[in-house]
N, CA, C and O of each residue as an XYZ file, in Angstrom:
348
protein
N     118.729     88.537    117.228
C     120.035     88.500    117.755
C     120.933     89.704    116.903
O     121.288     90.826    117.265
N     121.151     88.905    115.509
C     121.652     90.327    115.214
C     121.169     91.485    115.035
O     121.706     92.467    114.522
N     119.932     91.340    115.553
C     119.324     93.019    115.317
C     119.599     93.748    116.221
O     119.742     94.967    116.125
N     119.710     93.061    117.254
C     120.047     93.353    118.282
C     122.032     94.432    118.491
O     122.519     95.535    118.740
N     122.403     92.912    118.123
C     123.812     93.558    118.223
C     123.680     94.604    117.455
O     123.705     95.790    117.786
N     123.541     94.150    116.439
C     123.708     95.312    115.402
C     123.444     96.813    115.327
O     123.933     97.664    114.584
N     122.209     96.935    116.652
C     121.227     98.116    116.955
C     122.197     98.571    118.032
O     122.288     99.774    118.272
N     122.868     97.754    118.640
C     123.642     98.031    119.874
C     125.384     98.857    119.301
O     126.029     99.851    119.637
N     125.525     97.853    118.403
C     126.749     98.444    117.318
C     126.857    100.473    116.671
O     127.655    101.410    116.667
N     125.146    100.066    116.137
C     124.834    101.605    115.213
C     124.444    103.017    116.855
O     124.675    104.194    116.577
N     124.149    102.845    117.669
C     124.000    103.597    118.412
C     124.872    103.991    119.414
O     125.005    105.122    119.881
N     125.723    102.505    119.841
C     127.581    102.755    120.338
C     128.159    104.164    119.834
O     128.094    105.303    120.297
N     128.756    103.606    118.683
C     129.144    104.449    117.282
C     128.574    105.738    117.150
O     129.379    106.658    117.003
N     127.757    105.924    117.162
C     126.731    107.125    117.354
C     126.903    108.101    118.525
O     126.772    109.313    118.699
N     127.315    106.848    119.375
C     127.878    107.929    120.651
C     129.194    108.393    120.899
O     129.540    109.453    121.420
N     129.930    107.398    120.428
C     131.086    107.724    120.223
C     132.235    109.167    119.394
O     133.135    109.951    119.695
N     131.200    108.655    117.980
C     131.294    109.489    117.685
C     130.993    110.928    116.997
O     131.736    111.889    116.802
N     129.243    110.653    116.621
C     129.126    111.930    116.548
C     128.138    112.955    117.219
O     127.964    112.893    118.436
N     127.402    114.020    116.358
C     126.449    114.667    117.679
C     124.988    113.859    117.455
O     124.894    112.695    117.067
N     123.856    114.770    117.798
C     122.867    114.712    118.100
C     121.680    114.213    117.122
O     120.612    113.640    117.339
N     122.435    114.757    115.750
C     121.860    114.184    114.502
C     122.158    113.265    114.475
O     121.123    112.600    114.501
N     123.370    112.323    114.413
C     123.711    111.003    113.816
C     123.545    110.071    115.193
O     123.804    108.871    115.107
N     123.068    110.693    116.581
C     122.221    109.925    117.122
C     120.693    109.206    117.102
O     120.113    108.124    117.186
N     120.481    110.788    116.908
C     118.746    110.096    116.062
C     118.697    109.507    115.055
O     117.751    108.728    114.939
N     119.645    109.620    113.953
C     119.729    108.329    113.235
C     119.594    107.209    113.437
O     118.633    106.438    113.444
N     120.893    107.115    113.652
C     121.289    105.321    114.422
C     119.973    105.213    115.239
O     119.517    104.097    114.991
N     119.140    105.886    116.120
C     118.036    104.935    117.027
C     117.193    104.889    115.831
O     116.461    103.906    115.952
N     116.921    105.603    114.552
C     115.756    105.273    114.261
C     116.588    104.289    113.722
O     116.428    103.424    114.583
N     117.414    103.769    112.859
C     117.846    102.547    112.390
C     117.792    101.316    113.305
O     117.369    100.178    113.101
N     118.372    101.916    114.411
C     117.622    100.822    115.417
C     116.748    100.438    115.433
O     116.647     99.231    115.210
N     115.656    101.174    115.689
C     114.299    101.145    115.740
C     113.797    100.042    114.325
O     113.381     99.026    114.883
N     113.718     99.914    113.320
C     113.798     99.723    112.399
C     113.940     98.356    112.322
O     113.109     97.453    112.219
N     115.411     98.367    112.406
C     116.126     96.974    112.898
C     115.089     95.456    113.901
O     114.719     94.290    113.762
N     115.067     96.587    114.848
C     114.206     95.450    115.930
C     113.026     94.944    115.336
O     112.603     93.788    115.336
N     112.423     96.255    114.689
C     110.614     95.591    114.375
C     110.813     94.749    112.993
O     109.853     94.206    112.446
N     112.199     94.681    112.449
C     111.664     93.609    111.532
C     112.471     92.478    112.346
O     112.015     91.365    112.087
N     113.502     92.453    113.223
C     113.051     91.672    113.919
C     112.131     90.218    114.431
O     112.052     88.991    114.378
N     111.605     91.347    114.894
C     110.439     90.635    116.013
C     109.295     90.186    114.505
O     108.848     89.048    114.366
N     109.048     91.150    113.683
C     108.307     89.960    112.200
C     108.935     88.794    111.391
O     108.574     87.920    110.603
N     109.892     89.171    111.907
C     110.654     87.935    111.456
C     110.334     86.631    112.667
O     110.002     85.480    112.387
N     110.510     87.106    113.823
C     110.693     85.485    114.848
C     109.346     85.147    115.249
O     109.103     84.171    115.959
N     107.955     86.396    114.549
C     106.943     86.017    115.273
C     106.334     84.845    113.343
O     105.192     84.469    113.078
N     107.303     84.686    112.688
C     106.727     83.972    111.773
C     106.236     85.101    109.725
O     106.281     84.832    108.524
N     105.927     86.046    110.427
C     105.866     87.021    109.331
C     106.520     87.537    108.702
O     107.738     87.438    108.847
N     106.089     88.118    107.973
C     107.195     88.908    106.782
C     107.365     89.512    106.697
O     106.365     89.872    106.075
N     108.211     90.723    106.786
C     108.584     91.788    106.838
C     108.245     92.754    105.784
O     108.190     92.512    104.578
N     108.077     93.606    106.230
C     107.315     95.161    105.316
C     107.656     95.195    104.071
O     108.814     95.454    103.745
N     106.645     94.923    103.143
C     107.101     94.122    101.833
C     106.245     95.192    101.207
O     105.058     94.894    101.337
N     106.476     96.658    100.392
C     105.744     97.459     99.504
C     104.923     96.771     98.209
O     104.081     97.575     97.809
N     104.920     95.943     97.696
C     104.651     94.525     96.703
C     103.888     93.817     97.502
O     103.117     93.060     96.912
N     103.851     93.811     98.519
C     102.619     92.966     98.996
C     101.683     93.379     99.259
O     100.756     92.646     99.604
N     101.545     94.969     99.186
C     100.634     96.072     99.973
C     100.121     95.841     98.892
O      99.057     95.231     98.797
N     101.121     96.510     97.381
C      99.723     96.444     96.128
C      99.489     95.235     96.128
O      98.259     95.285     96.154
N      99.843     93.719     96.116
C      99.142     92.620     95.570
C      97.901     92.833     96.874
O      96.791     92.613     96.389
N      97.849     93.069     97.846
C      96.606     93.200     99.033
C      95.244     94.312     97.997
O      94.282     93.947     97.321
N      95.785     95.710     98.320
C      94.943     95.954     97.816
C      94.869     96.057     96.089
O      94.679     97.212     95.707
N      94.965     95.251     95.229
C      94.964     94.327     93.554
C      94.093     93.237     93.910
O      93.274     92.855     93.074
N      94.180     92.527     95.368
C      93.220     91.264     95.411
C      91.763     92.208     95.693
O      90.732     91.865     95.115
N      91.765     93.656     96.807
C      90.440     94.293     96.550
C      90.455     94.828     96.061
O      90.231     95.863     96.690
N      90.582     95.026     95.128
C      89.725     96.153     93.967
C      89.070     94.478     92.611
O      88.155     94.438     91.789
N      90.189     93.349     93.068
C      89.680     92.505     92.040
C      88.182     91.784     92.634
O      87.487     91.161     91.832
N      87.891     91.875     93.612
C      86.825     91.174     94.613
C      86.070     92.235     94.774
O      85.184     91.949     95.579
N      85.953     93.671     94.287
C      84.652     94.631     94.173
C      85.183     95.050     95.592
O      85.204     96.280     95.573
N      85.566     94.656     96.660
C      85.703     95.541     97.912
C      86.699     96.755     97.572
O      87.731     96.968     98.209
N      86.390     97.286     96.818
C      86.970     98.634     96.306
C      86.015    100.132     96.665
O      84.996    100.449     96.051
N      86.613    100.890     97.760
C      85.551    102.001     97.689
C      85.365    102.818     96.642
O      86.246    103.170     95.858
N      84.206    103.134     96.614
C      84.052    104.277     95.607
C      84.891    105.709     95.386
O      84.353    106.794     95.604
N      85.679    105.635     95.125
C      85.807    107.139     94.275
C      85.348    108.453     94.233
O      85.671    109.563     94.658
N      84.574    107.983     93.639
C      82.800    109.047     92.220
C      82.478    110.170     93.633
O      82.141    110.185     94.817
N      82.746    110.760     92.846
C      81.620    112.201     93.881
C      80.521    111.264     94.535
O      80.191    110.158     94.106
N      79.860    112.103     95.989
C      78.604    111.334     96.292
C      77.692    112.556     96.089
O      77.784    113.779     96.194
N      76.600    111.475     95.688
C      75.266    111.972     95.384
C      74.308    113.064     95.873
O      74.369    113.114     97.102
N      73.451    113.951     95.372
C      73.036    114.338     96.620
C      72.107    113.839     96.322
O      71.821    113.224     95.295
N      71.228    114.190     97.708
C      69.430    113.392     98.015
C      69.058    114.514     97.582
O      69.061    115.679     97.980
N      68.602    113.714     96.320
C      66.573    114.845     95.737
C      66.343    114.911     96.921
O      66.894    114.555     97.963
N      64.899    115.729     96.448
C      63.585    115.367     97.141
C      63.066    113.887     97.404
O      62.757    113.552     98.547
N      63.000    113.260     96.644
C      62.635    112.013     96.546
C      63.265    111.617     97.433
O      62.773    111.464     98.552
N      64.583    111.340     97.133
C      65.448    110.435     97.688
C      65.438    111.075     99.408
O      65.436    110.032    100.061
N      65.434    111.706     99.950
C      64.831    111.966    100.604
C      64.167    111.792    101.532
O      64.404    111.519    102.709
N      63.001    112.020    100.770
C      61.409    111.244    101.800
C      61.717    109.577    101.792
O      61.592    108.956    102.847
N      62.133    108.876    100.527
C      62.158    107.875    100.588
C      63.044    107.091    102.062
O      62.676    106.160    102.778
N      64.261    107.892    102.102
C      65.453    107.582    103.020
C      64.408    107.588    104.235
O      63.992    106.501    104.636
N      63.992    108.712    104.801
C      63.038    108.930    105.994
C      61.829    107.720    106.476
O      61.483    107.300    107.580
N      61.332    107.362    104.854
C      60.355    106.261    105.339
C      60.870    104.765    105.714
O      60.642    104.092    106.720
N      61.506    104.528    104.763
C      62.035    103.075    105.407
C      63.782    103.102    105.828
O      64.350    102.093    106.247
N      64.438    104.349    105.644
C      65.890    104.112    106.870
C      67.134    104.172    105.984
O      68.220    104.595    106.378
N      66.876    103.698    104.711
C      68.113    103.079    103.559
C      68.000    104.106    102.610
O      68.699    104.089    101.596
């Protein structure tokens, strides 16, 4: 509720005081406030960079991380094996 009131105040103040740049900034901040309010209302945590870092660290620890090495070239033998088995 307070997010909607704060968003309304931001936009109305921007309309009264400033030009298009201030209005665009106020609208952007209002969207951020409303999205955060939706996260809180649904019981999900707000966006937190630390949470994403922990998520990716867990994936790395469990061996789920994608390989970042170079793509190996297909040798002739490997190509024949792939054609025979499909793997």
